[in-house]
Chimera marker file (.cmm) of the C-alpha trace (Angstrom):
<marker_set name="trace">
<marker id="1" x="1.396" y="11.493" z="-8.204" r="1" g="1" b="0" radius="0.5"/>
<marker id="2" x="3.104" y="8.396" z="-9.432" r="1" g="1" b="0" radius="0.5"/>
<marker id="3" x="1.380" y="5.804" z="-11.376" r="1" g="1" b="0" radius="0.5"/>
<marker id="4" x="3.086" y="2.297" z="-11.807" r="1" g="1" b="0" radius="0.5"/>
<marker id="5" x="-0.069" y="0.307" z="-12.583" r="1" g="1" b="0" radius="0.5"/>
<marker id="6" x="-0.004" y="-2.719" z="-14.894" r="1" g="1" b="0" radius="0.5"/>
<marker id="7" x="3.774" y="-2.975" z="-15.396" r="1" g="1" b="0" radius="0.5"/>
<marker id="8" x="4.485" y="-6.618" z="-14.394" r="1" g="1" b="0" radius="0.5"/>
<marker id="9" x="6.532" y="-5.403" z="-11.441" r="1" g="1" b="0" radius="0.5"/>
<marker id="10" x="7.657" y="-7.839" z="-8.723" r="1" g="1" b="0" radius="0.5"/>
<marker id="11" x="8.948" y="-5.171" z="-6.412" r="1" g="1" b="0" radius="0.5"/>
<marker id="12" x="8.615" y="-1.569" z="-5.603" r="1" g="1" b="0" radius="0.5"/>
<marker id="13" x="11.590" y="0.437" z="-6.989" r="1" g="1" b="0" radius="0.5"/>
<marker id="14" x="14.075" y="1.147" z="-4.292" r="1" g="1" b="0" radius="0.5"/>
<marker id="15" x="14.227" y="4.934" z="-5.018" r="1" g="1" b="0" radius="0.5"/>
<marker id="16" x="10.547" y="5.433" z="-3.806" r="1" g="1" b="0" radius="0.5"/>
<marker id="17" x="11.735" y="6.193" z="-0.456" r="1" g="1" b="0" radius="0.5"/>
<marker id="18" x="13.222" y="9.411" z="-1.693" r="1" g="1" b="0" radius="0.5"/>
<marker id="19" x="9.802" y="10.715" z="-2.875" r="1" g="1" b="0" radius="0.5"/>
<marker id="20" x="8.924" y="12.332" z="0.372" r="1" g="1" b="0" radius="0.5"/>
<marker id="21" x="6.338" y="14.597" z="-1.002" r="1" g="1" b="0" radius="0.5"/>
<marker id="22" x="4.462" y="12.065" z="-3.001" r="1" g="1" b="0" radius="0.5"/>
<marker id="23" x="0.646" y="12.098" z="-2.283" r="1" g="1" b="0" radius="0.5"/>
<marker id="24" x="-0.667" y="9.497" z="-4.638" r="1" g="1" b="0" radius="0.5"/>
<marker id="25" x="1.035" y="6.111" z="-5.510" r="1" g="1" b="0" radius="0.5"/>
<marker id="26" x="-0.660" y="3.570" z="-7.852" r="1" g="1" b="0" radius="0.5"/>
<marker id="27" x="1.212" y="0.389" z="-8.017" r="1" g="1" b="0" radius="0.5"/>
<marker id="28" x="-1.852" y="-1.737" z="-8.780" r="1" g="1" b="0" radius="0.5"/>
<marker id="29" x="-2.084" y="-4.541" z="-11.302" r="1" g="1" b="0" radius="0.5"/>
<marker id="30" x="1.423" y="-5.973" z="-10.904" r="1" g="1" b="0" radius="0.5"/>
<marker id="31" x="2.838" y="-8.979" z="-9.348" r="1" g="1" b="0" radius="0.5"/>
<marker id="32" x="4.228" y="-7.583" z="-6.100" r="1" g="1" b="0" radius="0.5"/>
<marker id="33" x="4.353" y="-10.122" z="-3.178" r="1" g="1" b="0" radius="0.5"/>
<marker id="34" x="5.391" y="-7.765" z="-0.459" r="1" g="1" b="0" radius="0.5"/>
<marker id="35" x="5.296" y="-4.222" z="0.300" r="1" g="1" b="0" radius="0.5"/>
<marker id="36" x="8.767" y="-2.847" z="1.284" r="1" g="1" b="0" radius="0.5"/>
<marker id="37" x="9.168" y="-1.193" z="4.846" r="1" g="1" b="0" radius="0.5"/>
<marker id="38" x="10.380" y="1.969" z="3.119" r="1" g="1" b="0" radius="0.5"/>
<marker id="39" x="6.754" y="2.620" z="2.249" r="1" g="1" b="0" radius="0.5"/>
<marker id="40" x="6.471" y="4.150" z="5.660" r="1" g="1" b="0" radius="0.5"/>
<marker id="41" x="8.797" y="7.032" z="4.711" r="1" g="1" b="0" radius="0.5"/>
<marker id="42" x="6.261" y="8.273" z="2.335" r="1" g="1" b="0" radius="0.5"/>
<marker id="43" x="4.407" y="10.249" z="5.086" r="1" g="1" b="0" radius="0.5"/>
<marker id="44" x="2.565" y="12.654" z="2.816" r="1" g="1" b="0" radius="0.5"/>
<marker id="45" x="0.715" y="9.784" z="0.914" r="1" g="1" b="0" radius="0.5"/>
<marker id="46" x="-3.043" y="10.355" z="0.787" r="1" g="1" b="0" radius="0.5"/>
<marker id="47" x="-3.747" y="7.728" z="-1.663" r="1" g="1" b="0" radius="0.5"/>
<marker id="48" x="-2.223" y="4.250" z="-1.946" r="1" g="1" b="0" radius="0.5"/>
<marker id="49" x="-3.313" y="1.842" z="-4.647" r="1" g="1" b="0" radius="0.5"/>
<marker id="50" x="-2.113" y="-1.668" z="-4.239" r="1" g="1" b="0" radius="0.5"/>
<marker id="51" x="-4.958" y="-3.625" z="-5.846" r="1" g="1" b="0" radius="0.5"/>
<marker id="52" x="-4.463" y="-6.742" z="-7.885" r="1" g="1" b="0" radius="0.5"/>
<marker id="53" x="-0.991" y="-7.751" z="-6.581" r="1" g="1" b="0" radius="0.5"/>
<marker id="54" x="0.230" y="-10.839" z="-4.681" r="1" g="1" b="0" radius="0.5"/>
<marker id="55" x="0.425" y="-9.228" z="-1.130" r="1" g="1" b="0" radius="0.5"/>
<marker id="56" x="0.293" y="-11.596" z="1.779" r="1" g="1" b="0" radius="0.5"/>
<marker id="57" x="1.070" y="-9.188" z="4.504" r="1" g="1" b="0" radius="0.5"/>
<marker id="58" x="1.640" y="-5.403" z="5.301" r="1" g="1" b="0" radius="0.5"/>
<marker id="59" x="4.600" y="-3.931" z="6.904" r="1" g="1" b="0" radius="0.5"/>
<marker id="60" x="4.043" y="-2.213" z="10.192" r="1" g="1" b="0" radius="0.5"/>
<marker id="61" x="5.721" y="0.876" z="8.891" r="1" g="1" b="0" radius="0.5"/>
<marker id="62" x="2.802" y="1.589" z="6.804" r="1" g="1" b="0" radius="0.5"/>
<marker id="63" x="1.244" y="3.138" z="10.000" r="1" g="1" b="0" radius="0.5"/>
<marker id="64" x="3.734" y="6.033" z="9.488" r="1" g="1" b="0" radius="0.5"/>
<marker id="65" x="1.563" y="7.254" z="6.521" r="1" g="1" b="0" radius="0.5"/>
<marker id="66" x="-0.769" y="9.034" z="8.951" r="1" g="1" b="0" radius="0.5"/>
<marker id="67" x="-2.381" y="11.192" z="6.182" r="1" g="1" b="0" radius="0.5"/>
<marker id="68" x="-3.552" y="8.247" z="4.271" r="1" g="1" b="0" radius="0.5"/>
<marker id="69" x="-7.183" y="8.617" z="3.332" r="1" g="1" b="0" radius="0.5"/>
<marker id="70" x="-7.699" y="5.866" z="0.622" r="1" g="1" b="0" radius="0.5"/>
<marker id="71" x="-5.926" y="2.488" z="0.861" r="1" g="1" b="0" radius="0.5"/>
<marker id="72" x="-6.854" y="-0.030" z="-1.929" r="1" g="1" b="0" radius="0.5"/>
<marker id="73" x="-5.874" y="-3.588" z="-0.931" r="1" g="1" b="0" radius="0.5"/>
<marker id="74" x="-8.497" y="-5.493" z="-3.006" r="1" g="1" b="0" radius="0.5"/>
<marker id="75" x="-7.509" y="-8.702" z="-4.851" r="1" g="1" b="0" radius="0.5"/>
<marker id="76" x="-4.455" y="-9.646" z="-3.065" r="1" g="1" b="0" radius="0.5"/>
<marker id="77" x="-3.515" y="-12.698" z="-0.793" r="1" g="1" b="0" radius="0.5"/>
<marker id="78" x="-3.960" y="-10.918" z="2.558" r="1" g="1" b="0" radius="0.5"/>
<marker id="79" x="-5.436" y="-12.997" z="5.555" r="1" g="1" b="0" radius="0.5"/>
<marker id="80" x="-4.788" y="-10.502" z="8.219" r="1" g="1" b="0" radius="0.5"/>
<marker id="81" x="-3.862" y="-6.756" z="8.838" r="1" g="1" b="0" radius="0.5"/>
<marker id="82" x="-1.132" y="-5.447" z="11.213" r="1" g="1" b="0" radius="0.5"/>
<marker id="83" x="-2.675" y="-4.012" z="14.470" r="1" g="1" b="0" radius="0.5"/>
<marker id="84" x="-0.817" y="-0.789" z="13.829" r="1" g="1" b="0" radius="0.5"/>
<marker id="85" x="-3.285" y="-0.057" z="10.861" r="1" g="1" b="0" radius="0.5"/>
<marker id="86" x="-5.577" y="1.524" z="13.572" r="1" g="1" b="0" radius="0.5"/>
<marker id="87" x="-3.095" y="4.446" z="13.768" r="1" g="1" b="0" radius="0.5"/>
<marker id="88" x="-4.217" y="5.475" z="10.194" r="1" g="1" b="0" radius="0.5"/>
<marker id="89" x="-6.824" y="7.771" z="11.694" r="1" g="1" b="0" radius="0.5"/>
<marker id="90" x="-7.291" y="9.934" z="8.435" r="1" g="1" b="0" radius="0.5"/>
<marker id="91" x="-8.443" y="6.652" z="6.512" r="1" g="1" b="0" radius="0.5"/>
<marker id="92" x="-11.786" y="7.035" z="4.940" r="1" g="1" b="0" radius="0.5"/>
<marker id="93" x="-11.638" y="4.283" z="2.308" r="1" g="1" b="0" radius="0.5"/>
<marker id="94" x="-10.021" y="0.721" z="2.919" r="1" g="1" b="0" radius="0.5"/>
<marker id="95" x="-10.895" y="-1.746" z="0.234" r="1" g="1" b="0" radius="0.5"/>
<marker id="96" x="-10.093" y="-5.353" z="1.327" r="1" g="1" b="0" radius="0.5"/>
<marker id="97" x="-12.370" y="-7.224" z="-1.188" r="1" g="1" b="0" radius="0.5"/>
<marker id="98" x="-11.134" y="-10.434" z="-2.832" r="1" g="1" b="0" radius="0.5"/>
<marker id="99" x="-8.504" y="-11.427" z="-0.102" r="1" g="1" b="0" radius="0.5"/>
<marker id="100" x="-8.103" y="-14.390" z="2.120" r="1" g="1" b="0" radius="0.5"/>
<marker id="101" x="-9.716" y="-13.039" z="5.295" r="1" g="1" b="0" radius="0.5"/>
<marker id="102" x="-11.911" y="-15.621" z="7.141" r="1" g="1" b="0" radius="0.5"/>
<link id1="1" id2="2" r="1" g="1" b="0" radius="0.2"/>
<link id1="2" id2="3" r="1" g="1" b="0" radius="0.2"/>
<link id1="3" id2="4" r="1" g="1" b="0" radius="0.2"/>
<link id1="4" id2="5" r="1" g="1" b="0" radius="0.2"/>
<link id1="5" id2="6" r="1" g="1" b="0" radius="0.2"/>
<link id1="6" id2="7" r="1" g="1" b="0" radius="0.2"/>
<link id1="7" id2="8" r="1" g="1" b="0" radius="0.2"/>
<link id1="8" id2="9" r="1" g="1" b="0" radius="0.2"/>
<link id1="9" id2="10" r="1" g="1" b="0" radius="0.2"/>
<link id1="10" id2="11" r="1" g="1" b="0" radius="0.2"/>
<link id1="11" id2="12" r="1" g="1" b="0" radius="0.2"/>
<link id1="12" id2="13" r="1" g="1" b="0" radius="0.2"/>
<link id1="13" id2="14" r="1" g="1" b="0" radius="0.2"/>
<link id1="14" id2="15" r="1" g="1" b="0" radius="0.2"/>
<link id1="15" id2="16" r="1" g="1" b="0" radius="0.2"/>
<link id1="16" id2="17" r="1" g="1" b="0" radius="0.2"/>
<link id1="17" id2="18" r="1" g="1" b="0" radius="0.2"/>
<link id1="18" id2="19" r="1" g="1" b="0" radius="0.2"/>
<link id1="19" id2="20" r="1" g="1" b="0" radius="0.2"/>
<link id1="20" id2="21" r="1" g="1" b="0" radius="0.2"/>
<link id1="21" id2="22" r="1" g="1" b="0" radius="0.2"/>
<link id1="22" id2="23" r="1" g="1" b="0" radius="0.2"/>
<link id1="23" id2="24" r="1" g="1" b="0" radius="0.2"/>
<link id1="24" id2="25" r="1" g="1" b="0" radius="0.2"/>
<link id1="25" id2="26" r="1" g="1" b="0" radius="0.2"/>
<link id1="26" id2="27" r="1" g="1" b="0" radius="0.2"/>
<link id1="27" id2="28" r="1" g="1" b="0" radius="0.2"/>
<link id1="28" id2="29" r="1" g="1" b="0" radius="0.2"/>
<link id1="29" id2="30" r="1" g="1" b="0" radius="0.2"/>
<link id1="30" id2="31" r="1" g="1" b="0" radius="0.2"/>
<link id1="31" id2="32" r="1" g="1" b="0" radius="0.2"/>
<link id1="32" id2="33" r="1" g="1" b="0" radius="0.2"/>
<link id1="33" id2="34" r="1" g="1" b="0" radius="0.2"/>
<link id1="34" id2="35" r="1" g="1" b="0" radius="0.2"/>
<link id1="35" id2="36" r="1" g="1" b="0" radius="0.2"/>
<link id1="36" id2="37" r="1" g="1" b="0" radius="0.2"/>
<link id1="37" id2="38" r="1" g="1" b="0" radius="0.2"/>
<link id1="38" id2="39" r="1" g="1" b="0" radius="0.2"/>
<link id1="39" id2="40" r="1" g="1" b="0" radius="0.2"/>
<link id1="40" id2="41" r="1" g="1" b="0" radius="0.2"/>
<link id1="41" id2="42" r="1" g="1" b="0" radius="0.2"/>
<link id1="42" id2="43" r="1" g="1" b="0" radius="0.2"/>
<link id1="43" id2="44" r="1" g="1" b="0" radius="0.2"/>
<link id1="44" id2="45" r="1" g="1" b="0" radius="0.2"/>
<link id1="45" id2="46" r="1" g="1" b="0" radius="0.2"/>
<link id1="46" id2="47" r="1" g="1" b="0" radius="0.2"/>
<link id1="47" id2="48" r="1" g="1" b="0" radius="0.2"/>
<link id1="48" id2="49" r="1" g="1" b="0" radius="0.2"/>
<link id1="49" id2="50" r="1" g="1" b="0" radius="0.2"/>
<link id1="50" id2="51" r="1" g="1" b="0" radius="0.2"/>
<link id1="51" id2="52" r="1" g="1" b="0" radius="0.2"/>
<link id1="52" id2="53" r="1" g="1" b="0" radius="0.2"/>
<link id1="53" id2="54" r="1" g="1" b="0" radius="0.2"/>
<link id1="54" id2="55" r="1" g="1" b="0" radius="0.2"/>
<link id1="55" id2="56" r="1" g="1" b="0" radius="0.2"/>
<link id1="56" id2="57" r="1" g="1" b="0" radius="0.2"/>
<link id1="57" id2="58" r="1" g="1" b="0" radius="0.2"/>
<link id1="58" id2="59" r="1" g="1" b="0" radius="0.2"/>
<link id1="59" id2="60" r="1" g="1" b="0" radius="0.2"/>
<link id1="60" id2="61" r="1" g="1" b="0" radius="0.2"/>
<link id1="61" id2="62" r="1" g="1" b="0" radius="0.2"/>
<link id1="62" id2="63" r="1" g="1" b="0" radius="0.2"/>
<link id1="63" id2="64" r="1" g="1" b="0" radius="0.2"/>
<link id1="64" id2="65" r="1" g="1" b="0" radius="0.2"/>
<link id1="65" id2="66" r="1" g="1" b="0" radius="0.2"/>
<link id1="66" id2="67" r="1" g="1" b="0" radius="0.2"/>
<link id1="67" id2="68" r="1" g="1" b="0" radius="0.2"/>
<link id1="68" id2="69" r="1" g="1" b="0" radius="0.2"/>
<link id1="69" id2="70" r="1" g="1" b="0" radius="0.2"/>
<link id1="70" id2="71" r="1" g="1" b="0" radius="0.2"/>
<link id1="71" id2="72" r="1" g="1" b="0" radius="0.2"/>
<link id1="72" id2="73" r="1" g="1" b="0" radius="0.2"/>
<link id1="73" id2="74" r="1" g="1" b="0" radius="0.2"/>
<link id1="74" id2="75" r="1" g="1" b="0" radius="0.2"/>
<link id1="75" id2="76" r="1" g="1" b="0" radius="0.2"/>
<link id1="76" id2="77" r="1" g="1" b="0" radius="0.2"/>
<link id1="77" id2="78" r="1" g="1" b="0" radius="0.2"/>
<link id1="78" id2="79" r="1" g="1" b="0" radius="0.2"/>
<link id1="79" id2="80" r="1" g="1" b="0" radius="0.2"/>
<link id1="80" id2="81" r="1" g="1" b="0" radius="0.2"/>
<link id1="81" id2="82" r="1" g="1" b="0" radius="0.2"/>
<link id1="82" id2="83" r="1" g="1" b="0" radius="0.2"/>
<link id1="83" id2="84" r="1" g="1" b="0" radius="0.2"/>
<link id1="84" id2="85" r="1" g="1" b="0" radius="0.2"/>
<link id1="85" id2="86" r="1" g="1" b="0" radius="0.2"/>
<link id1="86" id2="87" r="1" g="1" b="0" radius="0.2"/>
<link id1="87" id2="88" r="1" g="1" b="0" radius="0.2"/>
<link id1="88" id2="89" r="1" g="1" b="0" radius="0.2"/>
<link id1="89" id2="90" r="1" g="1" b="0" radius="0.2"/>
<link id1="90" id2="91" r="1" g="1" b="0" radius="0.2"/>
<link id1="91" id2="92" r="1" g="1" b="0" radius="0.2"/>
<link id1="92" id2="93" r="1" g="1" b="0" radius="0.2"/>
<link id1="93" id2="94" r="1" g="1" b="0" radius="0.2"/>
<link id1="94" id2="95" r="1" g="1" b="0" radius="0.2"/>
<link id1="95" id2="96" r="1" g="1" b="0" radius="0.2"/>
<link id1="96" id2="97" r="1" g="1" b="0" radius="0.2"/>
<link id1="97" id2="98" r="1" g="1" b="0" radius="0.2"/>
<link id1="98" id2="99" r="1" g="1" b="0" radius="0.2"/>
<link id1="99" id2="100" r="1" g="1" b="0" radius="0.2"/>
<link id1="100" id2="101" r="1" g="1" b="0" radius="0.2"/>
<link id1="101" id2="102" r="1" g="1" b="0" radius="0.2"/>
</marker_set>
């Protein structure tokens, strides 16, 4: 588990791709405008918290996180989801509140 919430981050640290066995990653309450494609290398993630950032899109590589059960994306600037998100078949919770969906 790695908690980086509320640290005024503008990007995800590059070394994150080396944490292959990470199951929970909380990077909520920051100022991150985009999620790096390397997030898809965290294939053991079960919970990913990205709430309260500045995300406008999600990388297609997120669909590699096939064990993901909880994805918190509320309070960002998203207006669409990548079609590949349907590959996250273990997903039980997808929070999209307070975004730009129409």
